[in-house]
DOFIFI-834897 format. One record per residue: residue number from 1; residue in one letter; chain; x, y, z of N, C-alpha, C in turn. Coordinates in nm, 3 decimals. Example, Ala and Ser with C-alpha at 12.3 -4.5 7.8 and 13.67 -1.06 7.14 Angstrom:
BEGIN
SITE    nr   rest   kette      n_c1      n_c2      n_c3     ca_c1     ca_c2     ca_c3      c_c1      c_c2      c_c3
SITE     1      A       A     1.319    -0.569     0.780     1.230    -0.450     0.780     1.320    -0.330     0.780
SITE     2      S       A     1.285    -0.225     0.708     1.367    -0.106     0.714     1.290     0.003     0.787
END
This chain:
BEGIN
SITE    nr   rest   kette      n_c1      n_c2      n_c3     ca_c1     ca_c2     ca_c3      c_c1      c_c2      c_c3
SITE     1      M       A    -4.627    -1.671    -2.209    -4.616    -1.549    -2.149    -4.557    -1.557    -2.018
SITE     2      L       A    -4.590    -1.656    -1.940    -4.536    -1.679    -1.804    -4.382    -1.702    -1.808
SITE     3      L       A    -4.333    -1.765    -1.909    -4.191    -1.794    -1.929    -4.113    -1.662    -1.946
SITE     4      Q       A    -4.165    -1.568    -2.015    -4.095    -1.448    -2.041    -4.083    -1.362    -1.907
SITE     5      V       A    -4.182    -1.371    -1.831    -4.180    -1.298    -1.707    -4.073    -1.358    -1.610
SITE     6      Q       A    -4.069    -1.492    -1.608    -3.975    -1.557    -1.525    -3.829    -1.529    -1.576
SITE     7      D       A    -3.811    -1.530    -1.706    -3.675    -1.507    -1.762    -3.635    -1.365    -1.728
SITE     8      T       A    -3.721    -1.265    -1.739    -3.683    -1.132    -1.702    -3.657    -1.118    -1.560
SITE     9      T       A    -3.734    -1.190    -1.470    -3.708    -1.186    -1.329    -3.574    -1.252    -1.294
SITE    10      Q       A    -3.549    -1.360    -1.361    -3.424    -1.430    -1.334    -3.308    -1.346    -1.384
SITE    11      A       A    -3.319    -1.278    -1.497    -3.212    -1.192    -1.545    -3.187    -1.075    -1.455
SITE    12      T       A    -3.293    -1.020    -1.401    -3.282    -0.912    -1.306    -3.220    -0.958    -1.173
SITE    13      N       A    -3.263    -1.077    -1.131    -3.203    -1.129    -1.004    -3.054    -1.164    -1.025
SITE    14      F       A    -3.023    -1.214    -1.140    -2.882    -1.248    -1.174    -2.796    -1.121    -1.176
SITE    15      T       A    -2.851    -1.016    -1.243    -2.776    -0.894    -1.252    -2.763    -0.826    -1.113
SITE    16      D       A    -2.859    -0.834    -1.031    -2.853    -0.779    -0.896    -2.753    -0.857    -0.815
SITE    17      R       A    -2.757    -0.989    -0.827    -2.662    -1.069    -0.748    -2.524    -1.053    -0.793
SITE    18      L       A    -2.503    -1.036    -0.928    -2.370    -1.011    -0.982    -2.313    -0.878    -0.933
SITE    19      G       A    -2.401    -0.776    -0.940    -2.358    -0.642    -0.891    -2.323    -0.645    -0.743
SITE    20      A       A    -2.401    -0.713    -0.662    -2.377    -0.726    -0.523    -2.247    -0.800    -0.493
SITE    21      S       A    -2.221    -0.907    -0.576    -2.099    -0.987    -0.564    -1.973    -0.893    -0.593
SITE    22      F       A    -1.982    -0.822    -0.703    -1.871    -0.736    -0.740    -1.848    -0.632    -0.633
SITE    23      T       A    -1.955    -0.575    -0.581    -1.939    -0.476    -0.474    -1.873    -0.540    -0.357
SITE    24      T       A    -1.913    -0.659    -0.313    -1.856    -0.720    -0.204    -1.708    -0.755    -0.223
SITE    25      V       A    -1.678    -0.808    -0.340    -1.539    -0.844    -0.370    -1.448    -0.718    -0.372
SITE    26      F       A    -1.488    -0.612    -0.436    -1.408    -0.496    -0.444    -1.396    -0.424    -0.314
SITE    27      T       A    -1.504    -0.431    -0.235    -1.497    -0.370    -0.099    -1.405    -0.448    -0.010
SITE    28      D       A    -1.409    -0.582    -0.024    -1.321    -0.664     0.066    -1.182    -0.661     0.014
SITE    29      F       A    -1.159    -0.629    -0.110    -1.023    -0.624    -0.164    -0.956    -0.480    -0.145
SITE    30      L       A    -1.035    -0.379    -0.174    -0.979    -0.246    -0.174    -0.950    -0.192    -0.030
SITE    31      R       A    -1.029    -0.235     0.062    -1.010    -0.186     0.207    -0.866    -0.234     0.254
SITE    32      P       A    -0.838    -0.364     0.247    -0.708    -0.409     0.291    -0.590    -0.347     0.200
SITE    33      L       A    -0.614    -0.333     0.074    -0.516    -0.279    -0.015    -0.489    -0.132     0.024
SITE    34      G       A    -0.587    -0.057     0.057    -0.568     0.083     0.098    -0.491     0.087     0.237
SITE    35      G       A    -0.523    -0.004     0.323    -0.445    -0.007     0.449    -0.303    -0.042     0.429
SITE    36      A       A    -0.278    -0.140     0.339    -0.140    -0.177     0.308    -0.060    -0.062     0.246
SITE    37      L       A    -0.126     0.014     0.160    -0.058     0.127     0.098    -0.028     0.236     0.198
SITE    38      I       A    -0.114     0.255     0.294    -0.091     0.354     0.397     0.028     0.313     0.486
SITE    39      I       A     0.033     0.185     0.521     0.141     0.133     0.599     0.275     0.146     0.524
SITE    40      L       A     0.269     0.115     0.397     0.386     0.121     0.309     0.440     0.259     0.302
SITE    41      F       A     0.354     0.359     0.286     0.390     0.496     0.278     0.446     0.552     0.413
SITE    42      A       A     0.379     0.511     0.520     0.431     0.550     0.648     0.568     0.493     0.676
SITE    43      G       A     0.592     0.375     0.639     0.723     0.305     0.651     0.829     0.378     0.568
SITE    44      Y       A     0.792     0.416     0.450     0.881     0.499     0.367     0.918     0.627     0.427
SITE    45      L       A     0.825     0.695     0.487     0.850     0.824     0.558     0.943     0.804     0.676
SITE    46      V       A     0.917     0.702     0.752     0.997     0.676     0.873     1.143     0.643     0.832
SITE    47      A       A     1.159     0.566     0.721     1.291     0.533     0.666     1.363     0.659     0.624
SITE    48      K       A     1.293     0.747     0.554     1.356     0.872     0.509     1.399     0.957     0.627
SITE    49      L       A     1.317     0.971     0.732     1.352     1.048     0.850     1.472     0.984     0.923
SITE    50      F       A     1.473     0.851     0.934     1.587     0.785     0.993     1.714     0.804     0.917
SITE    51      E       A     1.706     0.805     0.778     1.820     0.829     0.696     1.880     0.968     0.723
SITE    52      R       A     1.793     1.066     0.718     1.839     1.206     0.745     1.900     1.221     0.884
SITE    53      F       A     1.837     1.163     0.987     1.892     1.167     1.119     2.030     1.099     1.126
SITE    54      T       A     2.045     0.983     1.064     2.177     0.913     1.068     2.280     0.988     0.996
SITE    55      E       A     2.244     1.049     0.882     2.342     1.127     0.802     2.390     1.240     0.880
SITE    56      R       A     2.302     1.315     0.938     2.333     1.431     1.024     2.426     1.393     1.146
SITE    57      L       A     2.390     1.284     1.206     2.469     1.239     1.318     2.613     1.201     1.279
SITE    58      L       A     2.625     1.133     1.167     2.760     1.088     1.121     2.840     1.209     1.075
SITE    59      R       A     2.776     1.306     1.014     2.844     1.435     0.978     2.890     1.508     1.099
SITE    60      R       A     2.807     1.510     1.204     2.836     1.580     1.326     2.956     1.524     1.401
SITE    61      I       A     2.972     1.392     1.395     3.084     1.328     1.463     3.205     1.315     1.375
SITE    62      H       A     3.194     1.370     1.246     3.303     1.371     1.154     3.352     1.230     1.124
SITE    63      L       A     3.268     1.143     1.086     3.300     1.002     1.059     3.397     0.989     0.942
SITE    64      N       A     3.380     1.070     0.838     3.463     1.069     0.717     3.611     1.096     0.758
SITE    65      R       A     3.629     1.196     0.841     3.767     1.232     0.883     3.830     1.112     0.959
SITE    66      M       A     3.753     1.056     1.047     3.805     0.943     1.127     3.840     0.826     1.038
SITE    67      L       A     3.756     0.798     0.935     3.780     0.685     0.850     3.908     0.715     0.759
SITE    68      E       A     3.930     0.840     0.719     4.044     0.877     0.646     4.169     0.861     0.730
SITE    69      R       A     4.165     0.907     0.853     4.282     0.894     0.942     4.312     0.748     0.971
SITE    70      G       A     4.214     0.665     0.982     4.237     0.525     1.006     4.276     0.446     0.889
SITE    71      G       A     4.275     0.507     0.770     4.321     0.435     0.651     4.208     0.358     0.578
SITE    72      V       A     4.091     0.375     0.624     3.975     0.300     0.554     3.940     0.374     0.430
SITE    73      L       A     3.936     0.502     0.426     3.907     0.582     0.304     4.033     0.653     0.264
SITE    74      R       A     4.045     0.673     0.132     4.163     0.743     0.084     4.122     0.861     0.006
END
């Protein structure tokens, strides 16, 4: 009878420890992953804004016309 009580207690302790371990691993993994995704998304937005700014600037100074006159574009 005493062995069954110990086996149940050990199984419960093992399950609790396993659950705590998974919680720790996923918490330690997901927090940096979330931060990395936020940084990646912010970098993408900054790149898109820079692209639009550069495109507008080059259109404003008529770069295509200058390149055609210089013989670079035909």
